[in-house]
C-alpha positions, -999 to 999 in steps of 0.1 A, spaced: 318 -210 596 304 -244 589 293 -264 617 295 -303 613 265 -317 629 276 -352 627 306 -345 645 289 -330 673 260 -354 681 264 -359 716 268 -323 726 244 -313 755 235 -281 762 210 -269 793 188 -238 777 172 -213 803 148 -186 795 132 -162 814 131 -128 797 92 -121 800 68 -144 816 76 -179 808 103 -196 832 115 -226 809 143 -250 806 155 -276 783 182 -301 772 192 -300 737 214 -330 723 234 -325 691 222 -290 684 187 -299 675 173 -328 695 151 -318 722 154 -342 751 132 -323 776 113 -289 775 98 -278 806 78 -245 807 63 -228 835 35 -201 823 29 -168 844 -3 -161 822 -27 -164 850 -6 -141 873 -7 -115 846 -43 -118 832 -61 -101 861 -37 -71 851 -44 -69 814 -6 -76 809 28 -84 820 37 -67 852 72 -69 854 79 -72 893 54 -100 896 71 -116 865 107 -116 885 92 -129 916 77 -158 896 108 -165 878 125 -166 914 100 -191 928 100 -217 898 134 -217 881 150 -240 903 122 -264 901 117 -259 861 157 -266 858 156 -299 880 125 -312 860 143 -307 826 175 -324 834 154 -353 850 130 -357 822 160 -356 799 178 -383 821 207 -362 824 230 -343 853 243 -308 856 276 -323 852 266 -341 819 263 -308 803 289 -295 778 274 -258 784 245 -241 798 231 -216 777 207 -186 791 189 -157 776 204 -124 787 184 -99 764 166 -85 752 137 -86 777 125 -74 811 156 -66 831 146 -81 863 133 -113 847 165 -116 826 184 -113 857 171 -142 874 179 -166 848 212 -149 843 223 -153 879 208 -188 883 229 -200 851 261 -184 865 256 -199 896 252 -234 882 280 -229 858 304 -219 885 292 -248 910 294 -276 882 326 -264 862 301 -259 832 309 -230 808 281 -206 804 268 -192 771 249 -161 768 221 -160 741 202 -135 725 162 -140 728 155 -130 693 183 -151 678 168 -181 702 135 -179 682 150 -179 647 170 -210 659 138 -227 668 132 -235 632 162 -261 637 144 -282 657 113 -291 633 132 -288 603 163 -311 608 178 -304 573 178 -268 575 210 -249 570 218 -212 564 213 -191 544 176 -182 546 152 -153 557 132 -153 588 106 -130 601 104 -131 640 71 -119 653 62 -113 689 49 -92 717 79 -72 717 97 -77 683 91 -75 647 119 -80 629 128 -94 591 161 -110 596 186 -126 568 204 -156 584 236 -157 565 255 -182 587 251 -198 620 254 -169 645 255 -147 616 225 -122 610 217 -91 591 185 -70 600 165 -64 566 137 -46 584 120 -40 616 90 -22 632 90 15 637 69 18 666 44 -13 678 56 -49 673 27 -72 659 23 -91 691 21 -58 711 -9 -47 686 -26 -78 689 -26 -74 730 -39 -38 727 -67 -45 702 -78 -75 722 -79 -54 751 -97 -27 734 -127 -53 720 -130 -69 754 -110 -104 749 -83 -98 774 -49 -110 777 -29 -126 760 -44 -111 731 -28 -130 700 -45 -167 707 -77 -148 717 -80 -126 685 -70 -158 664 -99 -176 678 -124 -150 675 -115 -144 641 -125 -176 629 -163 -164 636 -160 -133 616 -154 -114 584 -121 -103 577 -133 -83 548 -162 -65 570 -141 -36 579 -112 -18 558 -83 -11 580 -50 5 568 -19 -11 559 12 11 566 43 16 544 74 31 555 89 58 532 123 52 544 124 16 542 97 -3 520 103 -38 540 100 -18 575 67 -25 597 43 0 612 14 -10 631 7 18 653 -17 37 629 -37 1 625 -38 -1 663 -54 36 662 -78 30 633 -92 0 652 -96 22 684 -113 50 661 -137 24 645 -146 13 680 -151 51 695 -171 56 664 -195 31 669 -201 38 704 -207 75 697 -233 64 670 -249 38 692 -240 13 666 -237 -23 676 -199 -37 675 -194 -69 658 -164 -81 679 -156 -112 655 -156 -89 626 -130 -65 641 -109 -92 652 -109 -107 618 -105 -74 600 -77 -65 622 -58 -99 619 -61 -97 585 -46 -62 583 -17 -74 604 -10 -105 583 -13 -87 549 13 -62 562 37 -92 576 33 -114 546 34 -87 520 64 -68 532 83 -105 537 75 -117 504 86 -86 488 121 -87 503 123 -125 496 116 -119 462 139 -90 456 168 -109 473 161 -140 456 156 -160 487 148 -200 483 140 -206 520 120 -185 543 110 -192 580 89 -176 608 94 -175 646 83 -160 675 46 -159 695 28 -143 664 42 -169 643 16 -197 661 -11 -176 643 -30 -196 620 -40 -173 597 -4 -160 594 10 -195 590 -16 -202 560 -10 -171 544 29 -179 541 24 -214 532 3 -202 501 26 -171 490 57 -189 496 43 -219 473 32 -196 446 68 -181 445 85 -215 445 102 -208 484 104 -233 507 86 -220 541 95 -235 574 79 -227 610 83 -243 646 56 -259 660 33 -237 683 53 -246 712 84 -236 699 72 -203 687 62 -189 722 91 -186 749 108 -219 756 142 -232 766 147 -253 738 152 -228 711 177 -209 739 195 -245 740 196 -247 703 211 -210 696 235 -217 726 247 -249 711 259 -230 679 275 -202 700 293 -229 721 304 -246 688 313 -210 674 338 -205 705 318 -180 725 316 -180 763 303 -158 789 323 -150 821 309 -143 857 305 -106 845 274 -117 820 248 -92 828 212 -86 817 208 -65 786 174 -56 783 180 -38 748 204 -63 733 204 -61 695 206 -90 671 243 -99 665 255 -82 694 277 -102 716 281 -78 746 301 -99 775 307 -127 754 346 -140 750 358 -156 716 379 -187 724 399 -187 693 416 -219 703 382 -241 693 
């Protein structure tokens, strides 16, 4: 379905995100303009544990969600009654964390008489590209790489997605976190490895790049993670000094080579002319540079959100929710958290065919 942005330039949507460890809210105008984007990060709460603790995350969302939403509305200069819709992440993610956002959004919608639209978190990441690329229109291919997901998706239309590839085991961001912990960098692993890798030699250690026999585009990072751990254990057993920067750089290069190589192969095979990246790992400096170079070689237009829109945020949910709203989808008071929600699945959504 085509959506005329000029006809909906005044549409206002409040986006709410609470799928993991960020409590976020944003007001979106006209599907792509960010009027406010408020994010409360719980990184400090979870760092001591070396990763996200679901119960602590849920409690943190309960404590902050009201304040975050009020601040987002205030910074946008809007009231709840001004909103045409409230968009909220209902999956995938941590079930307790998701429930906080979903319950709060439904309560707001019921109290103010504003319709609620459930949004898929991964689709939200993809839609973040519309913010910094105002002329972007489907179709395009997008790599979503984050702590819990590694998907290669063909965006055939607004709200229309075809999964081309996915990880068979660890997601790219998950591998970053585990390796960062193993070499003593701590949590969160992605940005810390990115910084440490700048001081190392990416060709100093040869780590494997996995290929999946059944689908050449699929990803697998479990073997790479194990190879890094085996290397570290071997060095300790031999009494050899471990160069943390070299390990970080070599590991990061293996991840980047895999993500870029598989993505570019799929894009070339399918004749793609526009390629985008999304998700927390998409803020990695080496990954962004590698995609820029490889897309340029192939004559493919490359797009990526600013780093603030790569990590979890309410703006991407507001944008995705704007399109779902215009496509006629609504969620009732029975909307529930779906922690394993798949791309393109609209559990709990009702299509209003009169729109």
